[in-house]
N, C-alpha and C positions, 0 to 999 in steps of 0.2 A: 585599202584592202585590209589593213590590220583592224581598223574600226569595224568594218563589215564582219570580220571573223568574230571579234569580241561581242558585237551586238546581235548577230544573227546565227552564226554557225556554232560557236562555243555553247551558247545556252541550250541548243537543241541536242547536244551530245548526252548520251545516257551510259555512263560508265557503270560497271558492276564489279564485284569481287570475283575472283576465280574460285571455282570449286576446288576441292583437294586434288582431284585428278588433273585439272587444268593447271593448278599451281605447280604440281610436279613436272608436267610437260613444259610449261613456260620456263621453269628453272633450268630444266635440262636443255631447252633451246638456247637460253642465255649462255650456258657453258659451251654448247656446241658451236656457237657463233664466235667465241673468243679467238680461236686460231685465225679467223678471217678479218681480224682487226685491220682497218685501212682498205679492205677490199671493196670494190665497186662492181664486182662480178655478180649481177643480179641472178643469173641462172644457177651459179654455184650456191649462192645464199638461199635461193628457192629450194634447191635440192636438200639443204639442211633442214628447212622448214618441213618439207615432205617427209624426210627420214624420221624426224621426231614425231610428227603427226602419225605416220604409219605405225610407229611403235606404240603410241599411247591411244590413238583414235583410228584404228584401221577400219576401212569400209568393209563391213561384214556382208553387205549385199552382193559383193562381187561385181557390181555393175560398173564401177569406175576404175580407171587405170591412171596411174601417175604419168607425168610427162616422159618417164623412162620406160613405160610399158609395164611396170610392176604394179601389184595391187594398189588401189587408191587409198585415199585418206577420207574419213568421214567429214562431211561438211561441218559438223559440230566443232572440229578443231579450228577451222578458219573463222567460224562465227565467234568462237571464244577469243581468238586473237583480236578481231575487230572490236568486239564489245568491251573486253577487258583493257586493251591497250589504247584503242582509238576512240572509244565511246560511241561507236556507230555499228550498224548492222552489216555493212559491207565495206569493202575497201580495195585498195590496189593489191596486185600480187605482192605478197609480203616480202619476198626476196627483193623485188624492185624497191619497195619502201625502205628496206634495210640499206640497200645500196645507196639510195639518195640521202636518207636521214643519217646514216653512219652506223657502223657496228657498235662502237662504244656508246653512242647515244641511245641506240635501241636496247642495249643491255641495261643501261640506266633506266630506261622506260619500263622494261620488264621488272626490274627490281622494285621500282616505285609501285607498279601495279600489284605485284605479289604481296608487298607490304601493306597495301590498302591506301597508299599515299595519293594515287591518282584520283581515286573516288573521293577521298577527304578534300583534296584541293578543289575538285569540281563542286562539291557540296558547299564549300566556303565561298567560291566564286558566285554560285547561284544565290546564296544567302545575302551576300554583299549587294547584289543587284536589286533585291527587294527591300532593302533598308531605305527609309526615307532620307533624303538629303538633309544635312544639318542646317538648322535655321539660323 
C-alpha cells in the first residue's frame, strides 16, 4: 500500500500555494482548531471549518445552506482546502479528516502549506523521481 501510494497516488497530486485570502482563512482555521486538540468529534470540527469558511468565503448566491441551516459556504473554500493541503481537487469532509488525522497534525499541515513547504516538498519528490539512477 505504501509503495502504491508513493508510485501512483503521490505523483498525481497537484499542490498549490494559497492566495492571500486563503492564507488568512487557513491561518484562522488553524487557530480555531487549537481548542479542539485531542478531539475526534468530526461534527464539531466540521462546524469550525464551516464557521471559518462562512466568514471568509460566504456563499453569495444564497443557494446553499450549511448543515446547521445557516447560509452556506462557497465551494471555493473547500476546493482551496483540498488543493492547498491535500494536493487534490476533492476530498473527505474536512472535519472527518481532522478527526482521523489529528488536530495537532492538521495544524502542522496547515502551517507547512501556508509557508509553502508542502509545495516545495512535493516538487522535490517529483524532481527526485525523474533523476536517473546512479550508475
